[in-house]
N, C-alpha and C positions, 0 to 999 in steps of 0.2 A: 719635216717633223712639225706638228702643230705646237702651239704654245702649251696647250693642256698636256700633250704627250711629254714635252720637255719638263714640265713641272712634276709629272708623275714619275718620270725616269729619275729626276733629281731626288725626289722623296724616297724612291726605292733604293737609290745608291746610299743615301744617308742612313736608312734603316739597315742596309746590308753591312756597312762599315761599323755601325754602332753595335750590331749583334755580334759580329766577329770580334770586335775590340772588347766586348764584355767578358769574353772567355780567354782573351789573350791570343793575339795573332800567332806568335811562335808556337804555342801549344796546339792550336787548331791545325796549322800547316804541318807540324811534325807528325800529328796523328794521320793526316791525309797522306803523308809521304810513305806510310806503312803499306799502302796499296800498291805503290810502285807501278811497274809495267802491267800489273793485273788490270788496271783501268782500261787498257787497250782491249783486253778480252771482254770486259764488261760492255764496251762500246760495240764490239762485234756482236755480242749477244743481243743487244738492243735491236738488231735487225729482225729478230723474231717478232716482237710486238709490232714493229714497223710493217713487216710483211702481212701480219694479221689485219692491221688497219688498212693496208692497201687492198687486201682481199675484200674488206668491208665496202670499199669504194667500187671495186670491180664488179661485184654482184649487182650493183645498181645500174650498170651500163645498159643502154637500150639494146634489146636483142636485134641483131641484124646490122647494128651500127656500133657495135662494141669495139673498143680499142683493146689491144693485147694487155695482159697483166703487167707487162713491163711499163706501160704508160701509167698505170695506177700506182706502181711502186715509185716511179720518178716523181709523180705529182705529190704523193704522200711525203716523200723525202724533202722536196722543195718546201711544202707547207710546214712540216715540222721544223725545218731549219729556220724558216721565217718566224714561226711562233716563238722559238727559243731565243733568237739572236737579233731580230730586227725590231726597231721601235714600234712599228705598227702592230706587232705581236699577234694576238688572237684574231684580229680583224684581217690583217694582211695575209696571214697564212692561207685561209680559204680562197681569198681573191687570187692569189698566185697559183693555187692548185687548179682553179677553174681556167685560168689563163694558160697554164701548162697543158691541160687537156685540149683546149681549143687550138693551141699551136700544133698539137700532134694529130689534128684532123677531126676532132669532135666538134659538132656545131656548138656555138656559144650558149644557146638556151639549154641544150642537154648537159653541157659541162657545168654550168652554174647550178642547174637543178640537181645534178648528181652530187656535187660537193656540198650544196646547201643541206640536202637530206642526210647525207652521210655524216656531216658535222653535227647535225641535230641528234642523230641516233647515237653517235659516239658520246655526246655529252649526257644523253639519257643513261647510257651505259656507265659513264663515270659517276653519275648520281647513285645508281644502284650499287656500284662498287664501294662508294664512300659510305653509304648506309650500312653495308655489310661490315665495313671496318668499324663504324661507330658501335655496332652491336658487340664487337669484340672488346670494347672498353670495359664492359662489365666484368670481364675475367681478370682485370688488372687492379691496380690500387684502388682502395675504397675511400681514400682521403679526399679532401675538398678539391684538389687539382684534377682528380679524375672526373668529378661532376662538372667542374668548370669547363674542362676540355670537351666533355661530351656535349654540353650545351653549345659551346663555340663551334664544334664540328657540325652539329645539327643546324645551327644558324647558317654556317657556310654552305652546307648542302642545300638548305632551303632557299638561300639566296640564289644559288646556281640553278635550282629547279625553277624558280620564278622567272629568271632570265630566259632559260631555254624553253620553258613552257609558254611564255608570252611570245617568243620568237616563232614557235611551232604554230600557235594559233594565228599569228599574222601571216605565216606562209599559206595556211589553208584559206586565207581571205584575200589573196592577191597582194602579197607584201611588196613585190618589186614595182607593180603598177602604182600602188599607193605612195611608195617612196618617191618615185619619179614625179608624180603629181604634186607632192609636197615640195620637191626641189624646184619645180617650175614656178611655184608661187613666189619663191625668193629670188630666183634668177631673172625673171622678167619674160617678156614676150619674144619668142623666136619660134622657128619651126621645129617642134619636138616630135613630129609624127613618126619619124624613123625610130627614135629612141623609145617612144611609147609602144610601137609595134614589137620591138625587141623585148620590152618589159613584159608585155602580155604573153609573148611566146615563152618566156622563162617561167612565168606563173603557171601557164598551162603544162609545161614540162614538169614542174614541181608536183602538180596535182596528179599527173599520169604516173610519176614515180611512186608517190604514196599509195596509189591504187594497186600497185604490184606488191601485194601483201607478203608473198613468199620471199621476194627479194628484200623487202624491208625487214622482215623477221631475221633473215640470214645476215644482213648487214649489222643489225643490232647485236645478234649473237656473237659474231666475229669481233665486234668492237669490245664487247664485254669480256670475251676471252683474252683479248689484247691487254685490257687493263689488269687482269689477273696475272698474265704472263710477265708484266712489269715487276711483280713481286720478287721474282727470281733475281732481278737486278739488285734490289735492296739487300736480299739475303746474301748474295755473293759479295757485294761491297763490304758488308759488315764482317764477313769472313776474312776478307783481305785486310781489314783494319784491325784484326785481332780481337774483335768484339762480337763473336757469333751470337745469333738469336735464333729462336724457334721459328718455324714457318708461320705460325699464327702471329707472332710479334712482327715479322717482316711484312706480313699482309696488312697489319694494323698501321705500320709506319707508312707504307705505300698508299693505302686507300685514303686515310685521313689526311696525309700530306698532300695528295693530289687534290682533295676537296678544298683544302686551304689555298693551294695554288690556283685552282680554278676560280674560286671566289674573288681572287685578286687579279682577274683577267685584265683590268684596266691598266695595271702597272706592267710595263714591258718585261717579259720573262718572270713576272712575279718577284722581281729582284728585292731581296730583303725579307719579303713576306714568307717565301719558302724557307729561308734560313731560320726565321723566327718560329715557324711551325715545327720544324724538326728539332729545334732547341727545346720546345715545350714537350714534344712527343718522346724525346730521349729518356726522360725520367720514368715514364710509364713502363718502359721495357728494360729498366735497370741499366741504361747506358749512361756514360758520362756526357755532360753537355757538349764537350769538345768533339766527342764522337758523333753526336747528332749533327753538328755543324760540318764535320768532315764528310759525313754522308751526303749532305746537301751539296758541298763543293765537288764531291766525286761525280754527282749527277750533272753538275755544271760542266765538269771536264768532259764528260761523255757527250753533252750537247755540243761543245766546241769541236770535238773530234769528228762528229758526224755532220754538224751544222755548217761549219766553214766550207767543207767540200760541197755541201748542198747549195750554199749561196754562190759558190764559184760556178757550179753547173748552171744555176739559175741565170747568172750573168751571161755565160757563154751561149746558153740556149736562147736567151732573149735576143742577143746579137744575131744569132743564126736565123731566128724568126723574122727579125727586122730586115735582114738581108734577103730573105725569101720574098718578103712583101715588095721590096724595092726592085727585085729582079722580075717580078710578075709582069706580063705584058699588059698594056693599058686596055 
């Protein structure tokens, strides 16, 4: 863990504790307890958007060299687990997904290209989903908080769009080769020819993937449907908490909440930021503040229920992969 990551994680933890303490820890946790074992069913439901995200990866596999859908599901599970629970967060997830695909037989350039493009398209889908949620703000309170939240949500969405838009443009201009050349300047002189050849191969695979317009459109569409499917999770959790809301209110909470979380990608798990976002959003849909925080904690609980087994699988599959390499003949 780098020093910057430690500082960001510490800052997130401070915000997390402060936000919960502002509403009283006993009150928040007693509200969360109302969900009971229903949270297990919510975790199982989350397999639906996870499968949609895996399908969005699967459609980008190169024809003739495609791995089964099972490999896409395992890769997505590993990546989501890392995004939610590991300090490397949003950066570590895609890296581990690409590694998972390569361990299962896909060439490294194809694996990196597939995950890079699918992650980019998923984020574009998230931006579209967030903007739809922002449009729903007009149907809610007209007082100053609504305008402030709309502005904040648009800023968060715009910040996310700048990040992913810039990343997309870099991809189309040989991002991995440029990144390696920049690294060489800092590391010093040595033979980088093999690494440079790999970087060029990845850049070419990325360009080939983007040229497959039908697959790209299908991946974006599946990702967007996956974001909307996540709304059911919010709707269901609030039912369990005894604070039911309409479908449009649940969609507002999920879309704008995800935009706030996405903009805070640098903080591992958006710790504290997600809680603060739901605290602000709760009043717009006539929820008590402690219910908004309980909703955030319920989503954290779901991340733990699916993420911890995912990290265990990652550890075991990594050991198996290392064992295969050691057992290979010279």
